C-alpha angles and dihedrals in degrees: 000000000000113000115225108250124216087206108080137119103259096199091048091050092051090051090051091049090051090053092050090047093054089053088055094052100262118142099207142000126205138173125230130186124236099243105098095152093127089062094054099083092053092048092049092048092049091051093044090056090053092237090142091068113189093350092111091167088071089068103026096086096047114209094343084097088068095036111067094178090057094046091050110018113223096031111146101165139017120219109208121202132195126199125186115228111187108126115258092247095052110139122231092249093050094133092057092045092051093047089051089062088069088065091058101071095181092061121086117230121213116185112261094242092056099054095083137041120328105275091212089067095044098047097039094054093046093045088052090051089051090050090052091053091051091049091050088054100042104026126235107017131194107213147138128203124220136181115169085314109107143024095298127139091226101172092043092052091045092051092048090051096054099257091127142293132284110263122216087262087058093245120122117260127200124193092223099038112024112216104304098113141095125238131219137169142209116204107211136192088217124095109231129177110269121242120241118254118239130234123265110255103182092099114172094336114124099166093127092054093048097046098049104118094214098032090241091152101079094185139322107330094354115115125175099203091194089073097040114110091218089057094043095050098040115020102028118089124199128018120355111235110267095231092056099047097081090050093058094072112182096331106126103168119024128327129252100183097113090051095043092055095044113109092213091065091074081082094051112137130227117236118247089214124090089215092086097047111121115265121226114271098025100085130055095000125149114250091227090058092047092051089056094060110119118222089257090053091047092053093045096047095045096043110138091007132108095245093071091072093072093057131223096284095057090043091056091044092055093047092048090056091049091050091051089053091047091052098043108015131100092274095052093100089064090066122088121238089249091053091049091052091049091053093047091049091052091052092048089054087061096042093102097040114151091240115086089206092056092045092051095051093044090052090049091050093051095045106034 
């Protein structure tokens, strides 16, 4: 067995790790330190204002989220990884095409990232393979892999390690790749030279703040997750607040508006992996058809994908809201009488659903 040496060229090792990472489909690797103390006041203030909503996990680990060496004792460095996710067949005018879906109220919109395989599975397995390569090179290695799966300040670590800067919508932005990528981390018990952060390039642009349908972005870098459509359709359990339902339009899983409007996403990169290609039934589908999915069909068609985590009940709840907006919203006049009758019939078939949450949202959709 190779014994891990304390005598190695850190910069050379990072270059080697970056080469291994590219072979595994990662777009960029950076290194962050473990001192995130300057991020703690902002995290505490965000939690104190209740902006995390029902995401109790955001608060349950206290400041371990900002203290990597407390979360995983022995951590000396954090490797950050970025992986582009646009499907391989994405057209050059993808932002305009996705925005056009909002003008077709009878069509259900699933966020681009969620149309393929669950990114947790893809990144975690490849980060583990990268960890194995590092261990083969160095010897016994203390490490832990994360991808949106633990109390980790992912965007903060990524920004500190030169992956990009925090946009006004709080997402990470990269000059060469926009924001359409996933992040992952490897906590290591090896001290590596830290990457240099990059400059903020948002300037005076506030398009993401302006476009947000629910005005969840309160100002640069200030997000009230309780109003965010991604939070409402994915993280939030139970009834969706009445005042927010009409603002959700036909978005049934996540919301891409702040990314679609961002000028930097003209540089968004397609993934080289087939994992993120859109699966049948999750793009361009009629809401009425989606509402008719049985639980068995839902489980079968979302197998291995991120949508499955919300469950069939929440899926139906989201679609019911979208159908209500299609029937009674500003775009309702664009629908034919036949389409309207099809949507109403689909809702009526769910009017006696066993779930009180589904019944409530169906009744709202029919009456609003």
